[in-house]
PDB file of N, CA, C and O in Angstrom:
ATOM      1  N   MET A   1      43.821  46.911-160.914  1.00  0.00           N
ATOM      2  CA  MET A   1      43.559  47.484-159.617  1.00  0.00           C
ATOM      3  C   MET A   1      44.498  48.674-159.421  1.00  0.00           C
ATOM      4  O   MET A   1      45.678  48.617-159.767  1.00  0.00           O
ATOM      5  N   VAL A   2      43.959  49.733-158.869  1.00  0.00           N
ATOM      6  CA  VAL A   2      44.723  50.940-158.568  1.00  0.00           C
ATOM      7  C   VAL A   2      44.756  51.097-157.052  1.00  0.00           C
ATOM      8  O   VAL A   2      43.726  50.972-156.390  1.00  0.00           O
ATOM      9  N   SER A   3      45.945  51.371-156.501  1.00  0.00           N
ATOM     10  CA  SER A   3      46.097  51.540-155.055  1.00  0.00           C
ATOM     11  C   SER A   3      46.857  52.818-154.748  1.00  0.00           C
ATOM     12  O   SER A   3      47.703  53.255-155.528  1.00  0.00           O
ATOM     13  N   LYS A   4      46.545  53.411-153.603  1.00  0.00           N
ATOM     14  CA  LYS A   4      47.232  54.614-153.127  1.00  0.00           C
ATOM     15  C   LYS A   4      47.301  54.535-151.613  1.00  0.00           C
ATOM     16  O   LYS A   4      46.314  54.211-150.952  1.00  0.00           O
ATOM     17  N   ILE A   5      48.490  54.836-151.061  1.00  0.00           N
ATOM     18  CA  ILE A   5      48.669  54.888-149.613  1.00  0.00           C
ATOM     19  C   ILE A   5      48.906  56.329-149.214  1.00  0.00           C
ATOM     20  O   ILE A   5      49.755  57.013-149.786  1.00  0.00           O
ATOM     21  N   SER A   6      48.152  56.787-148.227  1.00  0.00           N
ATOM     22  CA  SER A   6      48.292  58.142-147.706  1.00  0.00           C
ATOM     23  C   SER A   6      48.081  58.098-146.197  1.00  0.00           C
ATOM     24  O   SER A   6      47.059  57.595-145.729  1.00  0.00           O
ATOM     25  N   GLU A   7      49.021  58.612-145.447  1.00  0.00           N
ATOM     26  CA  GLU A   7      48.932  58.688-143.989  1.00  0.00           C
ATOM     27  C   GLU A   7      48.631  57.328-143.362  1.00  0.00           C
ATOM     28  O   GLU A   7      47.866  57.237-142.401  1.00  0.00           O
ATOM     29  N   GLY A   8      49.236  56.269-143.910  1.00  0.00           N
ATOM     30  CA  GLY A   8      49.084  54.941-143.343  1.00  0.00           C
ATOM     31  C   GLY A   8      47.821  54.209-143.729  1.00  0.00           C
ATOM     32  O   GLY A   8      47.542  53.140-143.186  1.00  0.00           O
ATOM     33  N   VAL A   9      47.048  54.754-144.650  1.00  0.00           N
ATOM     34  CA  VAL A   9      45.809  54.113-145.092  1.00  0.00           C
ATOM     35  C   VAL A   9      45.918  53.835-146.587  1.00  0.00           C
ATOM     36  O   VAL A   9      46.208  54.731-147.379  1.00  0.00           O
ATOM     37  N   GLU A  10      45.681  52.584-146.956  1.00  0.00           N
ATOM     38  CA  GLU A  10      45.727  52.187-148.370  1.00  0.00           C
ATOM     39  C   GLU A  10      44.311  52.013-148.896  1.00  0.00           C
ATOM     40  O   GLU A  10      43.493  51.317-148.294  1.00  0.00           O
ATOM     41  N   ILE A  11      44.031  52.653-150.028  1.00  0.00           N
ATOM     42  CA  ILE A  11      42.747  52.510-150.715  1.00  0.00           C
ATOM     43  C   ILE A  11      43.026  51.844-152.060  1.00  0.00           C
ATOM     44  O   ILE A  11      43.842  52.334-152.840  1.00  0.00           O
ATOM     45  N   SER A  12      42.354  50.736-152.328  1.00  0.00           N
ATOM     46  CA  SER A  12      42.490  50.025-153.600  1.00  0.00           C
ATOM     47  C   SER A  12      41.129  49.967-154.280  1.00  0.00           C
ATOM     48  O   SER A  12      40.111  49.711-153.637  1.00  0.00           O
ATOM     49  N   VAL A  13      41.121  50.207-155.586  1.00  0.00           N
ATOM     50  CA  VAL A  13      39.872  50.190-156.352  1.00  0.00           C
ATOM     51  C   VAL A  13      40.057  49.309-157.574  1.00  0.00           C
ATOM     52  O   VAL A  13      41.029  49.446-158.317  1.00  0.00           O
ATOM     53  N   GLU A  14      39.112  48.408-157.768  1.00  0.00           N
ATOM     54  CA  GLU A  14      39.089  47.546-158.945  1.00  0.00           C
ATOM     55  C   GLU A  14      37.757  47.767-159.660  1.00  0.00           C
ATOM     56  O   GLU A  14      36.699  47.751-159.030  1.00  0.00           O
ATOM     57  N   THR A  15      37.811  47.973-160.965  1.00  0.00           N
ATOM     58  CA  THR A  15      36.624  48.278-161.760  1.00  0.00           C
ATOM     59  C   THR A  15      36.269  47.093-162.647  1.00  0.00           C
ATOM     60  O   THR A  15      37.153  46.450-163.213  1.00  0.00           O
ATOM     61  N   PHE A  16      34.976  46.806-162.770  1.00  0.00           N
ATOM     62  CA  PHE A  16      34.495  45.710-163.592  1.00  0.00           C
ATOM     63  C   PHE A  16      33.415  46.222-164.545  1.00  0.00           C
ATOM     64  O   PHE A  16      32.424  46.806-164.107  1.00  0.00           O
ATOM     65  N   TYR A  17      33.603  46.007-165.829  1.00  0.00           N
ATOM     66  CA  TYR A  17      32.584  46.365-166.824  1.00  0.00           C
ATOM     67  C   TYR A  17      31.475  45.328-166.779  1.00  0.00           C
ATOM     68  O   TYR A  17      31.754  44.130-166.824  1.00  0.00           O
ATOM     69  N   GLN A  18      30.231  45.759-166.691  1.00  0.00           N
ATOM     70  CA  GLN A  18      29.078  44.875-166.604  1.00  0.00           C
ATOM     71  C   GLN A  18      28.351  44.836-167.953  1.00  0.00           C
ATOM     72  O   GLN A  18      27.379  45.561-168.166  1.00  0.00           O
ATOM     73  N   ALA A  19      28.828  43.996-168.842  1.00  0.00           N
ATOM     74  CA  ALA A  19      28.282  43.925-170.206  1.00  0.00           C
ATOM     75  C   ALA A  19      26.799  43.572-170.220  1.00  0.00           C
ATOM     76  O   ALA A  19      26.045  44.078-171.051  1.00  0.00           O
ATOM     77  N   GLU A  20      26.377  42.699-169.293  1.00  0.00           N
ATOM     78  CA  GLU A  20      24.982  42.248-169.284  1.00  0.00           C
ATOM     79  C   GLU A  20      24.004  43.359-168.900  1.00  0.00           C
ATOM     80  O   GLU A  20      22.807  43.249-169.163  1.00  0.00           O
ATOM     81  N   TYR A  21      24.511  44.433-168.276  1.00  0.00           N
ATOM     82  CA  TYR A  21      23.663  45.558-167.897  1.00  0.00           C
ATOM     83  C   TYR A  21      23.910  46.795-168.756  1.00  0.00           C
ATOM     84  O   TYR A  21      23.326  47.851-168.511  1.00  0.00           O
ATOM     85  N   SER A  22      24.766  46.667-169.751  1.00  0.00           N
ATOM     86  CA  SER A  22      25.123  47.796-170.604  1.00  0.00           C
ATOM     87  C   SER A  22      24.390  47.721-171.931  1.00  0.00           C
ATOM     88  O   SER A  22      23.967  46.651-172.367  1.00  0.00           O
ATOM     89  N   ASN A  23      24.246  48.884-172.568  1.00  0.00           N
ATOM     90  CA  ASN A  23      23.634  48.972-173.886  1.00  0.00           C
ATOM     91  C   ASN A  23      24.453  49.962-174.707  1.00  0.00           C
ATOM     92  O   ASN A  23      24.092  51.135-174.800  1.00  0.00           O
ATOM     93  N   PRO A  24      25.563  49.496-175.308  1.00  0.00           N
ATOM     94  CA  PRO A  24      26.441  50.402-176.057  1.00  0.00           C
ATOM     95  C   PRO A  24      25.741  51.145-177.196  1.00  0.00           C
ATOM     96  O   PRO A  24      26.125  52.267-177.526  1.00  0.00           O
ATOM     97  N   ALA A  25      24.726  50.538-177.795  1.00  0.00           N
ATOM     98  CA  ALA A  25      24.015  51.200-178.889  1.00  0.00           C
ATOM     99  C   ALA A  25      23.319  52.475-178.412  1.00  0.00           C
ATOM    100  O   ALA A  25      23.126  53.410-179.189  1.00  0.00           O
ATOM    101  N   SER A  26      22.940  52.507-177.122  1.00  0.00           N
ATOM    102  CA  SER A  26      22.313  53.694-176.534  1.00  0.00           C
ATOM    103  C   SER A  26      23.311  54.512-175.710  1.00  0.00           C
ATOM    104  O   SER A  26      22.934  55.425-174.975  1.00  0.00           O
ATOM    105  N   ASN A  27      24.584  54.163-175.851  1.00  0.00           N
ATOM    106  CA  ASN A  27      25.650  54.851-175.111  1.00  0.00           C
ATOM    107  C   ASN A  27      25.446  54.742-173.592  1.00  0.00           C
ATOM    108  O   ASN A  27      25.704  55.691-172.851  1.00  0.00           O
ATOM    109  N   GLU A  28      24.975  53.557-173.141  1.00  0.00           N
ATOM    110  CA  GLU A  28      24.761  53.285-171.722  1.00  0.00           C
ATOM    111  C   GLU A  28      25.701  52.173-171.288  1.00  0.00           C
ATOM    112  O   GLU A  28      25.694  51.087-171.868  1.00  0.00           O
ATOM    113  N   PHE A  29      26.505  52.437-170.275  1.00  0.00           N
ATOM    114  CA  PHE A  29      27.516  51.495-169.821  1.00  0.00           C
ATOM    115  C   PHE A  29      27.438  51.368-168.305  1.00  0.00           C
ATOM    116  O   PHE A  29      27.347  52.372-167.599  1.00  0.00           O
ATOM    117  N   MET A  30      27.473  50.129-167.800  1.00  0.00           N
ATOM    118  CA  MET A  30      27.390  49.873-166.367  1.00  0.00           C
ATOM    119  C   MET A  30      28.721  49.312-165.870  1.00  0.00           C
ATOM    120  O   MET A  30      29.318  48.435-166.494  1.00  0.00           O
ATOM    121  N   PHE A  31      29.165  49.837-164.740  1.00  0.00           N
ATOM    122  CA  PHE A  31      30.396  49.369-164.116  1.00  0.00           C
ATOM    123  C   PHE A  31      30.119  49.050-162.655  1.00  0.00           C
ATOM    124  O   PHE A  31      29.254  49.662-162.029  1.00  0.00           O
ATOM    125  N   ALA A  32      30.855  48.092-162.118  1.00  0.00           N
ATOM    126  CA  ALA A  32      30.830  47.779-160.695  1.00  0.00           C
ATOM    127  C   ALA A  32      32.226  48.061-160.157  1.00  0.00           C
ATOM    128  O   ALA A  32      33.213  47.996-160.889  1.00  0.00           O
ATOM    129  N   TYR A  33      32.292  48.374-158.876  1.00  0.00           N
ATOM    130  CA  TYR A  33      33.561  48.724-158.251  1.00  0.00           C
ATOM    131  C   TYR A  33      33.763  47.919-156.977  1.00  0.00           C
ATOM    132  O   TYR A  33      32.834  47.739-156.190  1.00  0.00           O
ATOM    133  N   LYS A  34      34.981  47.439-156.783  1.00  0.00           N
ATOM    134  CA  LYS A  34      35.375  46.782-155.543  1.00  0.00           C
ATOM    135  C   LYS A  34      36.386  47.706-154.868  1.00  0.00           C
ATOM    136  O   LYS A  34      37.440  47.997-155.434  1.00  0.00           O
ATOM    137  N   ILE A  35      36.067  48.164-153.667  1.00  0.00           N
ATOM    138  CA  ILE A  35      36.925  49.091-152.942  1.00  0.00           C
ATOM    139  C   ILE A  35      37.406  48.399-151.671  1.00  0.00           C
ATOM    140  O   ILE A  35      36.610  47.853-150.909  1.00  0.00           O
ATOM    141  N   LYS A  36      38.720  48.429-151.454  1.00  0.00           N
ATOM    142  CA  LYS A  36      39.323  47.812-150.282  1.00  0.00           C
ATOM    143  C   LYS A  36      40.110  48.878-149.518  1.00  0.00           C
ATOM    144  O   LYS A  36      40.874  49.635-150.117  1.00  0.00           O
ATOM    145  N   ILE A  37      39.926  48.939-148.206  1.00  0.00           N
ATOM    146  CA  ILE A  37      40.611  49.907-147.354  1.00  0.00           C
ATOM    147  C   ILE A  37      41.429  49.139-146.325  1.00  0.00           C
ATOM    148  O   ILE A  37      40.889  48.324-145.578  1.00  0.00           O
ATOM    149  N   ASN A  38      42.740  49.402-146.286  1.00  0.00           N
ATOM    150  CA  ASN A  38      43.629  48.806-145.288  1.00  0.00           C
ATOM    151  C   ASN A  38      44.205  49.912-144.425  1.00  0.00           C
ATOM    152  O   ASN A  38      44.702  50.918-144.932  1.00  0.00           O
ATOM    153  N   ASN A  39      44.135  49.717-143.115  1.00  0.00           N
ATOM    154  CA  ASN A  39      44.699  50.667-142.166  1.00  0.00           C
ATOM    155  C   ASN A  39      46.002  50.083-141.620  1.00  0.00           C
ATOM    156  O   ASN A  39      45.984  49.066-140.926  1.00  0.00           O
ATOM    157  N   TYR A  40      47.130  50.721-141.931  1.00  0.00           N
ATOM    158  CA  TYR A  40      48.430  50.257-141.456  1.00  0.00           C
ATOM    159  C   TYR A  40      48.887  51.018-140.212  1.00  0.00           C
ATOM    160  O   TYR A  40      50.027  50.854-139.776  1.00  0.00           O
ATOM    161  N   ASN A  41      48.037  51.827-139.649  1.00  0.00           N
ATOM    162  CA  ASN A  41      48.352  52.570-138.437  1.00  0.00           C
ATOM    163  C   ASN A  41      48.075  51.707-137.210  1.00  0.00           C
ATOM    164  O   ASN A  41      47.448  50.653-137.312  1.00  0.00           O
ATOM    165  N   ASN A  42      48.546  52.162-136.049  1.00  0.00           N
ATOM    166  CA  ASN A  42      48.257  51.435-134.814  1.00  0.00           C
ATOM    167  C   ASN A  42      47.076  52.054-134.063  1.00  0.00           C
ATOM    168  O   ASN A  42      46.921  51.866-132.857  1.00  0.00           O
ATOM    169  N   PHE A  43      46.247  52.794-134.804  1.00  0.00           N
ATOM    170  CA  PHE A  43      45.027  53.373-134.251  1.00  0.00           C
ATOM    171  C   PHE A  43      43.894  53.165-135.247  1.00  0.00           C
ATOM    172  O   PHE A  43      44.131  52.962-136.438  1.00  0.00           O
ATOM    173  N   SER A  44      42.671  53.218-134.754  1.00  0.00           N
ATOM    174  CA  SER A  44      41.489  52.996-135.593  1.00  0.00           C
ATOM    175  C   SER A  44      41.221  54.205-136.484  1.00  0.00           C
ATOM    176  O   SER A  44      41.579  55.336-136.155  1.00  0.00           O
ATOM    177  N   ILE A  45      40.592  53.938-137.600  1.00  0.00           N
ATOM    178  CA  ILE A  45      40.125  54.991-138.496  1.00  0.00           C
ATOM    179  C   ILE A  45      38.643  54.760-138.756  1.00  0.00           C
ATOM    180  O   ILE A  45      38.118  53.676-138.500  1.00  0.00           O
ATOM    181  N   GLN A  46      37.976  55.787-139.266  1.00  0.00           N
ATOM    182  CA  GLN A  46      36.549  55.672-139.549  1.00  0.00           C
ATOM    183  C   GLN A  46      36.243  56.339-140.876  1.00  0.00           C
ATOM    184  O   GLN A  46      36.661  57.471-141.117  1.00  0.00           O
ATOM    185  N   LEU A  47      35.511  55.640-141.741  1.00  0.00           N
ATOM    186  CA  LEU A  47      35.017  56.217-142.981  1.00  0.00           C
ATOM    187  C   LEU A  47      33.789  57.044-142.625  1.00  0.00           C
ATOM    188  O   LEU A  47      32.771  56.501-142.196  1.00  0.00           O
ATOM    189  N   ARG A  48      33.886  58.356-142.804  1.00  0.00           N
ATOM    190  CA  ARG A  48      32.807  59.236-142.353  1.00  0.00           C
ATOM    191  C   ARG A  48      31.848  59.633-143.466  1.00  0.00           C
ATOM    192  O   ARG A  48      30.688  59.946-143.195  1.00  0.00           O
ATOM    193  N   ALA A  49      32.304  59.626-144.700  1.00  0.00           N
ATOM    194  CA  ALA A  49      31.440  60.021-145.812  1.00  0.00           C
ATOM    195  C   ALA A  49      32.021  59.451-147.093  1.00  0.00           C
ATOM    196  O   ALA A  49      33.205  59.121-147.165  1.00  0.00           O
ATOM    197  N   LYS A  50      31.180  59.341-148.088  1.00  0.00           N
ATOM    198  CA  LYS A  50      31.642  58.962-149.412  1.00  0.00           C
ATOM    199  C   LYS A  50      30.959  59.873-150.411  1.00  0.00           C
ATOM    200  O   LYS A  50      29.813  60.282-150.223  1.00  0.00           O
ATOM    201  N   LYS A  51      31.671  60.180-151.458  1.00  0.00           N
ATOM    202  CA  LYS A  51      31.109  61.029-152.515  1.00  0.00           C
ATOM    203  C   LYS A  51      30.827  60.158-153.719  1.00  0.00           C
ATOM    204  O   LYS A  51      31.579  59.229-154.017  1.00  0.00           O
ATOM    205  N   ARG A  52      29.764  60.454-154.396  1.00  0.00           N
ATOM    206  CA  ARG A  52      29.382  59.707-155.584  1.00  0.00           C
ATOM    207  C   ARG A  52      29.430  60.665-156.762  1.00  0.00           C
ATOM    208  O   ARG A  52      28.820  61.734-156.741  1.00  0.00           O
ATOM    209  N   SER A  53      30.168  60.262-157.790  1.00  0.00           N
ATOM    210  CA  SER A  53      30.301  61.094-158.987  1.00  0.00           C
ATOM    211  C   SER A  53      29.680  60.374-160.173  1.00  0.00           C
ATOM    212  O   SER A  53      29.876  59.173-160.356  1.00  0.00           O
ATOM    213  N   VAL A  54      28.948  61.101-160.955  1.00  0.00           N
ATOM    214  CA  VAL A  54      28.366  60.568-162.189  1.00  0.00           C
ATOM    215  C   VAL A  54      28.786  61.504-163.309  1.00  0.00           C
ATOM    216  O   VAL A  54      28.565  62.713-163.242  1.00  0.00           O
ATOM    217  N   TYR A  55      29.385  60.939-164.320  1.00  0.00           N
ATOM    218  CA  TYR A  55      29.866  61.759-165.448  1.00  0.00           C
ATOM    219  C   TYR A  55      28.963  61.602-166.647  1.00  0.00           C
ATOM    220  O   TYR A  55      29.207  62.212-167.687  1.00  0.00           O
TER     221      TYR A  55
END
């Protein structure tokens, strides 16, 4: 798990390789991600957008 705290907000990401959905012979690999957001501030925050990257 990788975590980073910035301006009182912690983002943690855990990656899981999904072997049952992957096909290494065709160079196809599937991953799942668990993302956790903790707000350590005394005010609310809002996730307004997310970006999706495919390499």
